[in-house]
C-alpha positions in Angstrom: 86.6 124.3 63.3 88.6 120.9 64.3 91.7 123.4 65.5 89.4 125.4 67.3 87.6 122.3 69.4 91.3 120.7 70.6 92.1 124.1 72.1 88.9 124.1 74.0 89.3 120.7 75.4 92.6 120.4 76.2 94.1 121.5 79.6 97.3 123.2 78.7 100.3 121.2 79.4 98.1 117.7 80.0 99.8 115.0 78.7 97.9 113.0 76.7 97.4 109.4 78.2 98.1 105.7 76.5 95.6 103.5 75.7 97.5 100.8 78.5 96.9 103.6 81.2 93.0 103.4 80.5 92.9 99.5 80.3 94.6 99.5 83.8 92.3 102.3 85.1 89.3 100.6 84.1 90.1 97.5 85.9 90.7 99.6 88.8 87.3 101.1 88.1 85.7 97.9 87.4 87.0 96.7 90.3 85.4 99.5 92.2 81.8 98.4 91.0 80.5 96.4 93.8 79.3 99.0 96.9 80.9 96.6 99.3 84.4 97.2 97.5 83.5 101.0 97.8 82.8 100.6 101.3 86.4 99.0 101.9 88.3 101.4 100.2 86.4 104.5 102.0 87.2 102.3 105.8 90.9 101.9 104.6 90.9 105.8 103.5 89.5 106.8 106.5 91.2 104.4 109.3 95.2 103.7 107.1 94.4 100.2 107.5 92.3 97.2 108.8 92.4 93.5 109.4 89.5 91.3 108.0 87.8 91.0 111.2 87.1 94.1 111.6 86.1 94.8 107.9 83.4 91.8 108.8 82.1 93.5 111.6 81.9 97.3 109.6 80.1 95.3 106.6 78.1 93.0 108.0 79.2 90.3 105.6 80.6 86.5 106.1 84.3 86.5 106.1 84.5 84.6 102.8 82.9 87.4 101.2 85.2 90.0 102.4 88.1 88.0 101.7 86.9 88.1 97.9 86.2 91.2 98.1 89.9 91.9 99.2 91.2 89.9 96.7 89.5 91.5 94.2 90.7 95.1 94.9 94.2 93.7 95.7 94.4 92.2 91.9 93.4 95.7 90.8 96.1 97.3 92.6 94.2 99.0 94.7 95.4 97.3 98.3 97.8 95.9 99.8 98.3 93.6 103.1 100.6 92.4 105.6 100.5 89.3 107.7 100.8 90.3 111.5 100.3 87.0 113.1 97.3 85.5 112.1 95.6 88.4 110.7 96.2 89.6 107.4 96.3 93.7 107.5 95.0 95.5 104.3 95.9 99.3 103.3 95.9 101.1 100.2 98.1 101.7 97.8 98.2 105.7 97.4 100.0 105.9 94.0 96.6 103.8 92.8 94.3 105.8 94.3 96.0 109.0 92.9 96.2 108.3 89.6 92.4 106.9 89.8 92.0 110.3 90.9 93.9 112.1 88.5 92.0 110.0 85.3 88.9 112.4 86.9 90.4 115.4 87.6 89.5 118.2 85.1 
């Protein structure tokens, strides 16, 4: 019976993941547990990049609040930033998004 279940449950050729991988994934999903952060990721996915001022306007949140959400996403490794003059521009980390996607893949 046990052998039968393992054949049914596992995809052929799927490599088992390590516990450390799941911890990193869980931290990234936790960063996405706030609707404003999901909106930021969605915006960056559709536009490629955005500065804080654009996100403040789109989210209709105060700049310190948006900056806090960006910091959480940055610490989770989901986004990166680049300074251009006085503005910070943010973009997704494609590898991090792909890893989360693969965690949920059937």
